[in-house]
PASEBA-1860 file (N, C-alpha, C; in nm, 3 decimals):
! residues 323
1> XXXXXXXX> 2.332/3.768/-17.744/2.437/3.841/-17.816/2.382/3.893/-17.948 ~ 2.448/3.993/-18.001/2.412/4.051/-18.130/2.528/4.032/-18.227 ~ 2.495/4.012/-18.352/2.599/4.000/-18.455/2.606/4.129/-18.535 ~ 2.726/4.185/-18.547/2.750/4.299/-18.635/2.855/4.259/-18.738 ~ 2.836/4.302/-18.861/2.928/4.267/-18.968/2.989/4.394/-19.026 ~ 3.114/4.381/-19.073/3.183/4.492/-19.139/3.125/4.503/-19.279 ~ 3.032/4.598/-19.296/2.957/4.607/-19.421/3.031/4.683/-19.529 ~ 3.125/4.771/-19.489/3.188/4.859/-19.588/3.317/4.914/-19.529
9> XXXXXXXX> 3.412/4.938/-19.617/3.537/5.001/-19.576/3.568/5.115/-19.672 ~ 3.627/5.222/-19.622/3.654/5.338/-19.707/3.755/5.302/-19.816 ~ 3.742/5.372/-19.928/3.826/5.341/-20.045/3.961/5.412/-20.043 ~ 3.969/5.530/-19.981/4.095/5.605/-19.978/4.125/5.642/-19.833 ~ 4.185/5.549/-19.758/4.203/5.573/-19.614/4.295/5.691/-19.585 ~ 4.281/5.743/-19.462/4.373/5.845/-19.414/4.512/5.783/-19.399 ~ 4.614/5.868/-19.404/4.752/5.819/-19.393/4.801/5.812/-19.248 ~ 4.713/5.846/-19.154/4.747/5.838/-19.013/4.618/5.806/-18.936
17> XXXXXXXX> 4.628/5.800/-18.804/4.514/5.764/-18.721/4.394/5.856/-18.741 ~ 4.276/5.798/-18.730/4.151/5.876/-18.729/4.114/5.901/-18.584 ~ 4.102/6.027/-18.547/4.071/6.061/-18.408/3.925/6.096/-18.385 ~ 3.848/6.113/-18.493/3.706/6.144/-18.475/3.629/6.107/-18.600 ~ 3.508/6.053/-18.580/3.417/6.025/-18.691/3.276/6.070/-18.654 ~ 3.196/6.100/-18.755/3.055/6.134/-18.736/2.977/6.078/-18.854 ~ 2.856/6.029/-18.826/2.765/5.980/-18.930/2.653/6.082/-18.938 ~ 2.635/6.142/-19.054/2.542/6.256/-19.065/2.401/6.213/-19.100
25> XXXXXXXX> 2.309/6.307/-19.085/2.167/6.281/-19.111/2.140/6.254/-19.259 ~ 2.228/6.300/-19.348/2.206/6.273/-19.491/2.290/6.155/-19.541 ~ 2.323/6.065/-19.448/2.388/5.937/-19.478/2.527/5.953/-19.538 ~ 2.597/6.058/-19.497/2.739/6.064/-19.526/2.813/6.045/-19.394 ~ 2.942/6.027/-19.403/3.026/6.020/-19.283/3.136/6.124/-19.296 ~ 3.181/6.175/-19.183/3.291/6.271/-19.180/3.396/6.215/-19.085 ~ 3.523/6.224/-19.125/3.632/6.175/-19.041/3.741/6.280/-19.031 ~ 3.806/6.284/-18.914/3.915/6.377/-18.888/4.036/6.298/-18.844
33> XXXXXXXX> 4.153/6.333/-18.898/4.269/6.245/-18.880/4.393/6.320/-18.832 ~ 4.484/6.243/-18.774/4.615/6.293/-18.736/4.698/6.332/-18.858 ~ 4.654/6.294/-18.979/4.725/6.336/-19.100/4.689/6.480/-19.141 ~ 4.603/6.546/-19.060/4.568/6.686/-19.085/4.451/6.707/-19.178 ~ 4.391/6.598/-19.227/4.280/6.612/-19.321/4.146/6.577/-19.256 ~ 4.041/6.633/-19.316/3.903/6.598/-19.282/3.836/6.556/-19.412 ~ 3.767/6.442/-19.409/3.705/6.389/-19.531/3.557/6.362/-19.508 ~ 3.480/6.381/-19.614/3.340/6.339/-19.613/3.325/6.220/-19.706
41> XXXXXXXX> 3.249/6.120/-19.660/3.237/5.992/-19.730/3.093/5.962/-19.767 ~ 3.076/5.889/-19.875/2.946/5.833/-19.912/2.930/5.702/-19.835 ~ 2.826/5.694/-19.751/2.807/5.574/-19.668/2.752/5.455/-19.746 ~ 2.719/5.474/-19.873/2.675/5.361/-19.955/2.791/5.295/-20.029 ~ 2.892/5.376/-20.067/3.002/5.323/-20.148/3.138/5.326/-20.078 ~ 3.152/5.409/-19.972/3.281/5.425/-19.908/3.376/5.517/-19.983 ~ 3.325/5.584/-20.086/3.407/5.677/-20.165/3.414/5.814/-20.097 ~ 3.527/5.882/-20.117/3.541/6.020/-20.068/3.454/6.112/-20.154
49> XXXXXXXX> 3.372/6.192/-20.088/3.293/6.292/-20.160/3.367/6.425/-20.165 ~ 3.426/6.465/-20.053/3.500/6.591/-20.042/3.606/6.575/-19.935 ~ 3.711/6.655/-19.945/3.808/6.660/-19.835/3.870/6.797/-19.829 ~ 3.915/6.833/-19.710/3.982/6.961/-19.691/4.132/6.943/-19.707 ~ 4.200/7.046/-19.763/4.347/7.038/-19.772/4.406/7.015/-19.633 ~ 4.515/6.940/-19.625/4.568/6.905/-19.493/4.619/7.025/-19.415 ~ 4.587/7.025/-19.286/4.646/7.119/-19.191/4.783/7.064/-19.155 ~ 4.873/7.151/-19.109/5.009/7.102/-19.079/5.018/7.026/-18.947
57> XXXXXXXX> 4.906/7.021/-18.873/4.901/6.944/-18.749/4.776/6.856/-18.750 ~ 4.771/6.761/-18.657/4.659/6.668/-18.648/4.527/6.740/-18.623 ~ 4.419/6.683/-18.675/4.284/6.728/-18.641/4.235/6.637/-18.528 ~ 4.202/6.697/-18.414/4.178/6.618/-18.294/4.032/6.609/-18.253 ~ 3.947/6.695/-18.309/3.807/6.698/-18.265/3.716/6.732/-18.382 ~ 3.595/6.677/-18.378/3.499/6.693/-18.487/3.358/6.695/-18.431 ~ 3.274/6.782/-18.488/3.133/6.790/-18.447/3.050/6.827/-18.569 ~ 2.941/6.754/-18.592/2.859/6.775/-18.712/2.720/6.821/-18.669
65> XXXXXXXX> 2.663/6.917/-18.744/2.529/6.966/-18.712/2.425/6.856/-18.733 ~ 2.314/6.860/-18.659/2.213/6.753/-18.670/2.158/6.735/-18.811 ~ 2.153/6.843/-18.890/2.101/6.831/-19.027/2.209/6.788/-19.126 ~ 2.331/6.769/-19.079/2.439/6.722/-19.166/2.495/6.826/-19.260 ~ 2.462/6.954/-19.238/2.504/7.059/-19.332/2.639/7.120/-19.296 ~ 2.678/7.111/-19.169/2.803/7.175/-19.126/2.888/7.078/-19.044 ~ 3.019/7.090/-19.060/3.113/7.016/-18.976/3.207/7.117/-18.911 ~ 3.220/7.107/-18.780/3.312/7.189/-18.702/3.429/7.099/-18.663
73> XXXXXXXX> 3.552/7.147/-18.684/3.665/7.064/-18.644/3.779/7.150/-18.594 ~ 3.869/7.085/-18.519/3.970/7.158/-18.444/4.106/7.089/-18.455 ~ 4.211/7.170/-18.474/4.345/7.117/-18.487/4.419/7.112/-18.355 ~ 4.530/7.042/-18.356/4.611/7.025/-18.236/4.659/7.158/-18.179 ~ 4.673/7.259/-18.265/4.720/7.390/-18.221/4.607/7.480/-18.170 ~ 4.482/7.437/-18.186/4.369/7.519/-18.143/4.306/7.601/-18.255 ~ 4.338/7.569/-18.381/4.267/7.632/-18.493/4.136/7.558/-18.514 ~ 4.026/7.634/-18.523/3.893/7.576/-18.540/3.833/7.622/-18.672
81> XXXXXXXX> 3.774/7.529/-18.745/3.712/7.559/-18.875/3.565/7.518/-18.874 ~ 3.484/7.590/-18.951/3.345/7.552/-18.979/3.334/7.528/-19.129 ~ 3.303/7.404/-19.164/3.298/7.361/-19.304/3.152/7.346/-19.345 ~ 3.112/7.424/-19.447/2.979/7.411/-19.506/2.985/7.293/-19.602 ~ 2.921/7.182/-19.564/2.931/7.058/-19.642/2.848/7.063/-19.769 ~ 2.750/7.152/-19.776/2.671/7.163/-19.898/2.746/7.241/-20.006 ~ 2.809/7.349/-19.964/2.882/7.433/-20.059/3.029/7.393/-20.072 ~ 3.076/7.301/-19.986/3.217/7.265/-19.977/3.304/7.390/-19.961
89> XXXXXXXX> 3.272/7.469/-19.859/3.347/7.590/-19.829/3.371/7.601/-19.680 ~ 3.489/7.647/-19.642/3.513/7.683/-19.503/3.454/7.822/-19.482 ~ 3.354/7.832/-19.395/3.283/7.958/-19.374/3.321/8.023/-19.240 ~ 3.405/7.954/-19.162/3.454/8.011/-19.037/3.589/7.951/-19.002 ~ 3.679/8.036/-18.954/3.810/7.989/-18.909/3.853/8.076/-18.791 ~ 3.895/8.012/-18.684/3.931/8.086/-18.563/4.057/8.028/-18.502 ~ 4.154/8.114/-18.473/4.278/8.074/-18.408/4.262/8.100/-18.258 ~ 4.212/8.000/-18.188/4.175/8.018/-18.047/4.296/8.043/-17.957
97> XXXXXXXX> 4.414/8.014/-18.008/4.537/8.031/-17.930/4.593/8.174/-17.939 ~ 4.535/8.259/-18.023/4.592/8.391/-18.052/4.564/8.488/-17.937 ~ 4.660/8.502/-17.849/4.642/8.590/-17.733/4.657/8.738/-17.768 ~ 4.706/8.766/-17.889/4.713/8.906/-17.931/4.575/8.959/-17.969 ~ 4.485/8.867/-18.003/4.349/8.906/-18.043/4.254/8.913/-17.924 ~ 4.269/8.819/-17.831/4.180/8.813/-17.714/4.263/8.792/-17.589 ~ 4.244/8.880/-17.492/4.315/8.864/-17.366/4.268/8.736/-17.296 ~ 4.363/8.655/-17.253/4.326/8.530/-17.187/4.274/8.424/-17.282
105> XXXXXXXX> 4.311/8.434/-17.409/4.268/8.333/-17.507/4.316/8.195/-17.464 ~ 4.233/8.094/-17.488/4.264/7.958/-17.447/4.254/7.865/-17.568 ~ 4.363/7.801/-17.608/4.357/7.712/-17.725/4.257/7.599/-17.703 ~ 4.164/7.583/-17.797/4.065/7.476/-17.787/4.130/7.340/-17.814 ~ 4.075/7.239/-17.748/4.114/7.100/-17.775/3.995/7.027/-17.837 ~ 3.891/7.007/-17.758/3.768/6.946/-17.810/3.666/7.056/-17.839 ~ 3.596/7.043/-17.952/3.493/7.141/-17.988/3.360/7.071/-18.013 ~ 3.251/7.143/-17.987/3.116/7.088/-18.007/3.026/7.198/-18.061
113> XXXXXXXX> 2.962/7.170/-18.173/2.869/7.264/-18.234/2.733/7.251/-18.164 ~ 2.680/7.364/-18.118/2.547/7.358/-18.055/2.446/7.312/-18.160 ~ 2.359/7.214/-18.126/2.258/7.169/-18.222/2.170/7.282/-18.275 ~ 2.158/7.390/-18.198/2.080/7.504/-18.244/2.156/7.591/-18.343 ~ 2.286/7.567/-18.357/2.362/7.626/-18.466/2.426/7.761/-18.441 ~ 2.387/7.834/-18.339/2.435/7.971/-18.323/2.571/7.980/-18.257 ~ 2.607/7.880/-18.178/2.732/7.884/-18.103/2.803/7.749/-18.107 ~ 2.929/7.752/-18.063/2.998/7.625/-18.040/3.077/7.637/-17.910
121> XXXXXXXX> 3.111/7.522/-17.854/3.186/7.516/-17.730/3.324/7.460/-17.758 ~ 3.421/7.506/-17.679/3.556/7.452/-17.689/3.615/7.433/-17.551 ~ 3.676/7.317/-17.526/3.743/7.295/-17.398/3.883/7.355/-17.405 ~ 3.944/7.367/-17.289/4.080/7.419/-17.283/4.156/7.347/-17.172 ~ 4.287/7.373/-17.168/4.369/7.309/-17.065/4.345/7.368/-16.927 ~ 4.274/7.481/-16.921/4.248/7.545/-16.792/4.127/7.486/-16.720 ~ 4.054/7.395/-16.786/3.936/7.337/-16.724/3.809/7.413/-16.751 ~ 3.817/7.513/-16.839/3.697/7.590/-16.875/3.633/7.536/-17.002
129> XXXXXXXX> 3.506/7.574/-17.022/3.442/7.560/-17.152/3.416/7.701/-17.203 ~ 3.472/7.733/-17.318/3.447/7.863/-17.380/3.335/7.848/-17.482 ~ 3.243/7.944/-17.480/3.134/7.946/-17.578/3.165/8.054/-17.681 ~ 3.167/8.013/-17.807/3.203/8.103/-17.918/3.087/8.115/-18.016 ~ 3.087/8.224/-18.090/2.989/8.240/-18.199/3.021/8.144/-18.312 ~ 2.917/8.079/-18.365/2.932/7.993/-18.483/2.879/8.061/-18.608 ~ 2.837/8.187/-18.594/2.790/8.264/-18.709/2.910/8.299/-18.796 ~ 2.905/8.269/-18.927/3.021/8.298/-19.012/3.070/8.443/-19.003
137> XXXXXXXX> 2.980/8.536/-18.980/3.019/8.678/-18.974/3.098/8.711/-18.848 ~ 3.078/8.635/-18.742/3.145/8.663/-18.615/3.209/8.537/-18.557 ~ 3.244/8.444/-18.645/3.290/8.312/-18.602/3.409/8.322/-18.508 ~ 3.400/8.253/-18.394/3.509/8.249/-18.299/3.508/8.360/-18.195 ~ 3.412/8.452/-18.204/3.401/8.556/-18.101/3.356/8.491/-17.971 ~ 3.434/8.510/-17.865/3.401/8.444/-17.739/3.284/8.515/-17.672 ~ 3.184/8.436/-17.634/3.062/8.492/-17.576/3.049/8.463/-17.427 ~ 3.110/8.355/-17.381/3.098/8.320/-17.239/3.210/8.224/-17.202
145> XXXXXXXX> 3.244/8.223/-17.073/3.340/8.126/-17.018/3.270/8.053/-16.904 ~ 3.260/7.921/-16.917/3.199/7.837/-16.814/3.312/7.770/-16.736 ~ 3.314/7.790/-16.606/3.427/7.747/-16.525/3.392/7.625/-16.441 ~ 3.476/7.522/-16.453/3.453/7.398/-16.377/3.507/7.409/-16.235 ~ 3.600/7.502/-16.213/3.663/7.512/-16.082/3.782/7.419/-16.065 ~ 3.812/7.342/-16.170/3.927/7.250/-16.168/4.017/7.286/-16.285 ~ 4.141/7.317/-16.257/4.230/7.357/-16.366/4.301/7.235/-16.424 ~ 4.219/7.143/-16.475/4.271/7.022/-16.540/4.227/7.022/-16.686
153> XXXXXXXX> 4.311/6.963/-16.771/4.288/6.967/-16.915/4.151/6.909/-16.952 ~ 4.074/6.984/-17.029/3.943/6.937/-17.078/3.961/6.842/-17.195 ~ 3.913/6.718/-17.182/3.933/6.615/-17.284/3.824/6.613/-17.390 ~ 3.698/6.628/-17.345/3.586/6.620/-17.439/3.477/6.715/-17.392 ~ 3.410/6.777/-17.487/3.290/6.854/-17.452/3.185/6.825/-17.559 ~ 3.062/6.803/-17.514/2.953/6.764/-17.604/2.824/6.831/-17.557 ~ 2.752/6.892/-17.651/2.622/6.951/-17.619/2.516/6.843/-17.604 ~ 2.420/6.869/-17.516/2.301/6.783/-17.509/2.225/6.797/-17.641
161> XXXXXXXX> 2.145/6.695/-17.678/2.075/6.700/-17.806/1.984/6.821/-17.825 ~ 1.929/6.875/-17.714/1.843/6.993/-17.729/1.920/7.125/-17.720 ~ 2.051/7.116/-17.703/2.134/7.236/-17.705/2.128/7.323/-17.581 ~ 2.066/7.274/-17.473/2.052/7.356/-17.353/2.165/7.336/-17.252 ~ 2.239/7.226/-17.266/2.347/7.195/-17.171/2.472/7.154/-17.248 ~ 2.584/7.162/-17.179/2.708/7.109/-17.236/2.780/7.031/-17.126 ~ 2.831/6.914/-17.164/2.907/6.830/-17.070/3.055/6.841/-17.103 ~ 3.136/6.840/-16.998/3.281/6.849/-17.008/3.344/6.735/-16.929
169> XXXXXXXX> 3.446/6.671/-16.987/3.524/6.573/-16.910/3.668/6.619/-16.904 ~ 3.740/6.575/-16.800/3.880/6.619/-16.789/3.976/6.502/-16.767 ~ 4.104/6.537/-16.767/4.210/6.437/-16.758/4.215/6.368/-16.622 ~ 4.150/6.428/-16.521/4.151/6.370/-16.386/4.034/6.275/-16.362 ~ 3.944/6.260/-16.462/3.833/6.166/-16.449/3.703/6.229/-16.406 ~ 3.697/6.362/-16.400/3.574/6.430/-16.359/3.489/6.469/-16.480 ~ 3.359/6.478/-16.455/3.263/6.518/-16.558/3.176/6.630/-16.501 ~ 3.157/6.734/-16.580/3.080/6.851/-16.538/2.969/6.876/-16.639
177> XXXXXXXX> 2.854/6.921/-16.588/2.744/6.960/-16.677/2.706/7.104/-16.647 ~ 2.700/7.184/-16.753/2.665/7.325/-16.742/2.531/7.351/-16.810 ~ 2.453/7.439/-16.749/2.331/7.489/-16.812/2.370/7.614/-16.891 ~ 2.340/7.615/-17.021/2.389/7.724/-17.105/2.312/7.855/-17.085 ~ 2.184/7.847/-17.053/2.108/7.970/-17.035/2.156/8.047/-16.912 ~ 2.172/7.976/-16.801/2.216/8.041/-16.677/2.368/8.048/-16.665 ~ 2.437/7.974/-16.753/2.584/7.961/-16.751/2.633/7.905/-16.617 ~ 2.549/7.823/-16.554/2.580/7.767/-16.422/2.627/7.622/-16.434
185> XXXXXXXX> 2.720/7.585/-16.346/2.760/7.445/-16.331/2.653/7.375/-16.247 ~ 2.584/7.278/-16.308/2.470/7.217/-16.240/2.502/7.081/-16.179 ~ 2.602/7.010/-16.233/2.635/6.878/-16.181/2.784/6.852/-16.197 ~ 2.842/6.782/-16.100/2.979/6.735/-16.108/2.981/6.587/-16.069 ~ 3.045/6.506/-16.152/3.054/6.362/-16.124/3.201/6.322/-16.119 ~ 3.237/6.249/-16.015/3.374/6.198/-16.001/3.370/6.046/-16.001 ~ 3.309/5.991/-16.104/3.283/5.847/-16.111/3.406/5.767/-16.155 ~ 3.499/5.834/-16.223/3.614/5.763/-16.279/3.742/5.793/-16.204
193> XXXXXXXX> 3.835/5.698/-16.208/3.964/5.714/-16.140/4.070/5.773/-16.231 ~ 4.042/5.774/-16.362/4.140/5.821/-16.460/4.071/5.905/-16.566 ~ 4.152/5.957/-16.657/4.108/6.046/-16.767/3.981/5.995/-16.836 ~ 3.885/6.085/-16.857/3.762/6.054/-16.933/3.778/6.115/-17.072 ~ 3.792/6.029/-17.173/3.823/6.074/-17.309/3.701/6.100/-17.395 ~ 3.587/6.042/-17.361/3.473/6.050/-17.452/3.343/6.053/-17.375 ~ 3.249/6.135/-17.425/3.116/6.151/-17.366/3.011/6.126/-17.472 ~ 2.900/6.065/-17.433/2.789/6.044/-17.527/2.657/6.065/-17.455
201> XXXXXXXX> 2.573/6.153/-17.511/2.438/6.176/-17.458/2.340/6.078/-17.522 ~ 2.238/6.038/-17.448/2.124/5.970/-17.510/2.041/6.074/-17.585 ~ 1.965/6.029/-17.684/1.892/6.124/-17.769/1.789/6.205/-17.692 ~ 1.739/6.152/-17.578/1.642/6.227/-17.497/1.710/6.317/-17.392 ~ 1.844/6.316/-17.387/1.917/6.402/-17.296/1.911/6.359/-17.150 ~ 1.860/6.239/-17.122/1.846/6.195/-16.983/1.966/6.118/-16.932 ~ 2.047/6.063/-17.023/2.161/5.980/-16.984/2.289/6.032/-17.049 ~ 2.400/6.018/-16.978/2.531/6.053/-17.030/2.624/5.934/-17.004
209> XXXXXXXX> 2.686/5.884/-17.111/2.779/5.773/-17.099/2.921/5.826/-17.109 ~ 3.007/5.784/-17.016/3.144/5.833/-17.009/3.242/5.718/-17.030 ~ 3.349/5.743/-17.105/3.448/5.640/-17.138/3.583/5.684/-17.086 ~ 3.653/5.595/-17.015/3.770/5.636/-16.940/3.891/5.544/-16.958 ~ 4.008/5.601/-16.925/4.131/5.523/-16.923/4.130/5.417/-16.813 ~ 4.033/5.423/-16.721/4.025/5.320/-16.616/3.957/5.192/-16.667 ~ 3.938/5.183/-16.800/3.887/5.064/-16.871/3.735/5.049/-16.857 ~ 3.669/5.148/-16.798/3.525/5.138/-16.774/3.448/5.243/-16.851
217> XXXXXXXX> 3.321/5.210/-16.874/3.222/5.309/-16.917/3.121/5.320/-16.804 ~ 3.078/5.442/-16.774/2.980/5.462/-16.668/2.862/5.540/-16.723 ~ 2.742/5.487/-16.697/2.618/5.551/-16.740/2.566/5.638/-16.626 ~ 2.540/5.765/-16.658/2.494/5.862/-16.558/2.352/5.908/-16.591 ~ 2.270/5.914/-16.489/2.137/5.975/-16.500/2.157/6.125/-16.482 ~ 2.137/6.202/-16.588/2.163/6.347/-16.581/2.035/6.427/-16.605 ~ 1.921/6.364/-16.574/1.794/6.436/-16.590/1.792/6.561/-16.503 ~ 1.737/6.667/-16.557/1.720/6.789/-16.477/1.571/6.808/-16.450
225> XXXXXXXX> 1.536/6.827/-16.324/1.396/6.841/-16.284/1.357/6.988/-16.286 ~ 1.227/7.017/-16.288/1.182/7.157/-16.286/1.237/7.236/-16.167 ~ 1.260/7.166/-16.055/1.313/7.233/-15.936/1.463/7.258/-15.946 ~ 1.525/7.202/-16.053/1.669/7.220/-16.069/1.751/7.112/-16.005 ~ 1.687/7.016/-15.938/1.760/6.908/-15.874/1.819/6.816/-15.981 ~ 1.950/6.785/-15.972/2.011/6.701/-16.075/1.967/6.555/-16.064 ~ 1.995/6.478/-16.171/1.964/6.336/-16.172/2.050/6.261/-16.072 ~ 2.031/6.131/-16.065/2.094/6.050/-15.960/2.240/6.016/-15.987
233> XXXXXXXX> 2.293/6.057/-16.101/2.434/6.033/-16.129/2.461/5.892/-16.177 ~ 2.573/5.835/-16.138/2.614/5.704/-16.189/2.512/5.596/-16.156 ~ 2.461/5.530/-16.259/2.359/5.426/-16.239/2.406/5.288/-16.289 ~ 2.514/5.284/-16.367/2.563/5.154/-16.416/2.708/5.168/-16.459 ~ 2.785/5.062/-16.438/2.923/5.055/-16.483/2.936/4.940/-16.582 ~ 2.996/4.970/-16.697/3.014/4.870/-16.802/3.161/4.831/-16.807 ~ 3.190/4.705/-16.778/3.328/4.658/-16.775/3.348/4.545/-16.875 ~ 3.470/4.533/-16.923/3.503/4.427/-17.019/3.620/4.462/-17.108
241> XXXXXXXX> 3.644/4.591/-17.130/3.763/4.631/-17.206/3.887/4.606/-17.120 ~ 3.998/4.572/-17.184/4.121/4.542/-17.110/4.223/4.656/-17.117 ~ 4.183/4.768/-17.179/4.270/4.885/-17.183/4.182/5.010/-17.188 ~ 4.245/5.125/-17.209/4.173/5.252/-17.214/4.051/5.246/-17.305 ~ 3.940/5.303/-17.262/3.824/5.319/-17.349/3.835/5.458/-17.411 ~ 3.848/5.463/-17.542/3.883/5.586/-17.613/3.762/5.660/-17.670 ~ 3.653/5.589/-17.694/3.539/5.652/-17.761/3.411/5.578/-17.727 ~ 3.301/5.652/-17.733/3.171/5.589/-17.710/3.061/5.666/-17.780
249> XXXXXXXX> 2.949/5.598/-17.806/2.834/5.658/-17.874/2.710/5.576/-17.837 ~ 2.597/5.644/-17.819/2.469/5.578/-17.786/2.380/5.576/-17.910 ~ 2.317/5.463/-17.936/2.230/5.450/-18.053/2.111/5.544/-18.043 ~ 2.053/5.585/-18.157/1.944/5.684/-18.153/1.820/5.638/-18.076 ~ 1.797/5.506/-18.067/1.682/5.458/-17.990/1.715/5.438/-17.842 ~ 1.842/5.462/-17.804/1.882/5.454/-17.664/1.901/5.314/-17.609 ~ 1.886/5.212/-17.693/1.897/5.075/-17.644/2.041/5.029/-17.631 ~ 2.125/5.072/-17.723/2.261/5.020/-17.731/2.365/5.132/-17.723
257> XXXXXXXX> 2.485/5.095/-17.685/2.600/5.185/-17.693/2.713/5.109/-17.759 ~ 2.801/5.183/-17.824/2.922/5.124/-17.880/3.042/5.192/-17.817 ~ 3.150/5.117/-17.804/3.272/5.175/-17.748/3.392/5.122/-17.824 ~ 3.494/5.208/-17.838/3.619/5.170/-17.900/3.731/5.183/-17.799 ~ 3.829/5.093/-17.805/3.929/5.086/-17.700/4.070/5.070/-17.755 ~ 4.168/5.103/-17.669/4.308/5.076/-17.700/4.339/4.927/-17.698 ~ 4.244/4.845/-17.653/4.263/4.699/-17.657/4.232/4.640/-17.795 ~ 4.207/4.730/-17.893/4.184/4.691/-18.034/4.051/4.620/-18.053
265> XXXXXXXX> 3.954/4.651/-17.967/3.820/4.596/-17.988/3.715/4.706/-17.987 ~ 3.603/4.673/-18.048/3.480/4.751/-18.039/3.381/4.665/-17.962 ~ 3.316/4.723/-17.864/3.211/4.650/-17.793/3.078/4.720/-17.812 ~ 2.973/4.640/-17.827/2.837/4.691/-17.830/2.769/4.647/-17.701 ~ 2.706/4.742/-17.635/2.647/4.718/-17.503/2.496/4.734/-17.507 ~ 2.426/4.644/-17.438/2.282/4.659/-17.414/2.269/4.741/-17.286 ~ 2.219/4.863/-17.298/2.220/4.953/-17.182/2.122/4.910/-17.073 ~ 2.010/4.848/-17.110/1.915/4.805/-17.007/1.967/4.681/-16.934
273> XXXXXXXX> 2.037/4.594/-17.007/2.094/4.474/-16.945/2.230/4.500/-16.880 ~ 2.287/4.619/-16.909/2.418/4.657/-16.854/2.526/4.555/-16.893 ~ 2.520/4.507/-17.016/2.613/4.400/-17.056/2.656/4.416/-17.201 ~ 2.778/4.369/-17.230/2.826/4.366/-17.368/2.756/4.254/-17.444 ~ 2.705/4.287/-17.561/2.633/4.186/-17.642/2.707/4.154/-17.771 ~ 2.819/4.224/-17.797/2.898/4.197/-17.917/3.038/4.253/-17.897 ~ 3.139/4.179/-17.939/3.277/4.227/-17.937/3.337/4.203/-18.075 ~ 3.391/4.310/-18.133/3.448/4.305/-18.267/3.597/4.336/-18.259
281> XXXXXXXX> 3.676/4.255/-18.325/3.822/4.273/-18.321/3.866/4.368/-18.431 ~ 3.954/4.462/-18.398/4.012/4.552/-18.496/4.163/4.532/-18.501 ~ 4.228/4.595/-18.600/4.373/4.576/-18.618/4.454/4.669/-18.528 ~ 4.390/4.773/-18.475/4.461/4.868/-18.390/4.366/4.938/-18.295 ~ 4.416/5.040/-18.228/4.335/5.116/-18.134/4.215/5.180/-18.206 ~ 4.098/5.177/-18.141/3.975/5.232/-18.199/3.948/5.366/-18.132 ~ 3.986/5.473/-18.200/3.980/5.607/-18.141/3.843/5.672/-18.154 ~ 3.758/5.622/-18.241/3.632/5.692/-18.265/3.523/5.597/-18.310
289> XXXXXXXX> 3.403/5.624/-18.263/3.287/5.543/-18.298/3.164/5.633/-18.299 ~ 3.073/5.609/-18.394/2.952/5.691/-18.402/2.839/5.610/-18.465 ~ 2.723/5.610/-18.399/2.606/5.541/-18.454/2.546/5.620/-18.569 ~ 2.479/5.548/-18.657/2.395/5.615/-18.757/2.282/5.687/-18.685 ~ 2.253/5.813/-18.722/2.145/5.885/-18.655/2.005/5.835/-18.695 ~ 1.999/5.750/-18.796/1.870/5.698/-18.841/1.826/5.584/-18.750 ~ 1.709/5.595/-18.686/1.663/5.485/-18.599/1.650/5.355/-18.677 ~ 1.689/5.245/-18.616/1.687/5.118/-18.688/1.544/5.065/-18.709
297> XXXXXXXX> 1.530/4.981/-18.811/1.402/4.915/-18.836/1.377/4.812/-18.727 ~ 1.251/4.775/-18.705/1.221/4.673/-18.602/1.299/4.544/-18.627 ~ 1.358/4.489/-18.521/1.433/4.366/-18.533/1.577/4.383/-18.576 ~ 1.615/4.509/-18.605/1.753/4.537/-18.646/1.817/4.626/-18.541 ~ 1.942/4.600/-18.511/2.008/4.673/-18.403/2.075/4.802/-18.449 ~ 2.068/4.831/-18.581/2.124/4.955/-18.629/2.263/4.940/-18.688 ~ 2.331/5.054/-18.704/2.461/5.056/-18.770/2.547/5.166/-18.709 ~ 2.679/5.148/-18.718/2.770/5.251/-18.668/2.897/5.252/-18.752
305> XXXXXXXX> 2.977/5.356/-18.734/3.106/5.365/-18.802/3.217/5.375/-18.698 ~ 3.337/5.336/-18.741/3.453/5.347/-18.653/3.572/5.403/-18.731 ~ 3.664/5.460/-18.656/3.791/5.505/-18.712/3.898/5.485/-18.608 ~ 4.019/5.457/-18.653/4.123/5.431/-18.554/4.263/5.434/-18.611 ~ 4.346/5.348/-18.554/4.489/5.353/-18.575/4.531/5.333/-18.720 ~ 4.457/5.251/-18.795/4.501/5.220/-18.932/4.450/5.319/-19.037 ~ 4.376/5.423/-18.996/4.334/5.526/-19.089/4.212/5.492/-19.174 ~ 4.150/5.376/-19.149/4.033/5.334/-19.227/3.904/5.370/-19.153
313> XXXXXXXX> 3.807/5.425/-19.228/3.670/5.436/-19.178/3.600/5.305/-19.213 ~ 3.532/5.246/-19.114/3.459/5.122/-19.139/3.315/5.137/-19.096 ~ 3.226/5.084/-19.179/3.082/5.084/-19.150/3.044/4.945/-19.101 ~ 2.974/4.938/-18.991/2.930/4.812/-18.931/2.778/4.813/-18.922 ~ 2.718/4.703/-18.958/2.571/4.696/-18.949/2.528/4.571/-18.876 ~ 2.413/4.580/-18.817/2.354/4.466/-18.746/2.318/4.356/-18.845 ~ 2.347/4.233/-18.805/2.313/4.119/-18.891/2.171/4.069/-18.865 ~ 2.100/4.134/-18.776/1.963/4.091/-18.744/1.937/4.097/-18.596
321> XXX> 1.840/4.022/-18.552/1.797/4.027/-18.412/1.904/3.970/-18.320 ~ 1.982/3.876/-18.368/2.089/3.819/-18.285/2.053/3.681/-18.233 ~ 2.154/3.616/-18.181/2.136/3.477/-18.136/2.059/3.470/-18.007
END
C-alpha cells in the first residue's frame, strides 16, 4: 500500500461543487466550479492567484495547455472561453449553441485543448466531436465534425498527449478514438455497461483509462500500429469503488492512477498490479482529480489534486515509498 497525505487545502474555496481541476506545468492549479467561476491557485500556498468573474451557469469542463499558459473552459450552456493565464485575459469566447451563427451548431459539453495549441475539441449531445479553431483571431470557428455514429450525449473528450488523436466517451458507456489527421474513427470500445464520465491517457499515448457509473475503471490498450491496426482494447478492470466513478487521471510516469467517486473516496491504483494501493476518505463526492505533471523523485509516488462536492481544492502528496 501507499500512503498519501492531505498536504494543502485552498484558502478561498468555491461556493459550490468543483467539476474540474488541472495541475499545470508551472505548479499552479486551475479549478472550475458549479458556482460559475474558474480560479487559478498557487500550489505552494493554496492562495488564489487569479479568478474569472462568475458565469451565470456552472462551468462543467476544463482543459489546460501543456505549458500551463492557457486554460480552456466551458459552461453548462455551451459557452467556451480561452483564458491566457500569463496575461490574465480572456482571448477567446465562443457561444457554441448559437445556431444563428452556424447552421447545425451543437452546444459543447466537454472541451479539450489540443496540446499543439491550434485547435480544441468539444463534445455534443449528438455524439459528435467538433473541432474548433483555438486561435484568438478565429476562436470557435468550426473546422471539422468527427462522427461516432451513435447519437448519445458525449460526456468527456480528451486529446492524446501528442495531439494526434481524440477520445470521446458517451452516456451509454461507449468510448471512441478518432485520428485527427484523417478525421477517421479508428477504435470503438463497449467495455462499460453505463455512462463513462472521465477519460485519462497515459503520457506515452498507449493506454486509456475510463471511469464509469458502473463503479469500474477499465484500462485500454489503444496503441496504433504503422499498419493502422488498433491496440488490443480492454486489458484490465479496476474494481473497489461502491458508487459511480466520476473522475480519473494517470500519473506522468504511468505507474499509478487516481480516481474520484460518488462514494466519497479517492483511490490510487497501481496499474501494473491492477490493484488499489491507497484509499482516501473525502467529505463528499469527488468530481475531479489530476496528477502533478512533474515526474516524481525516486521512491516517491508523486502528488495530485482533487475537487468535489464541498468546493475545496486539495493537494495530496505521497508520504514515501509506502508500507
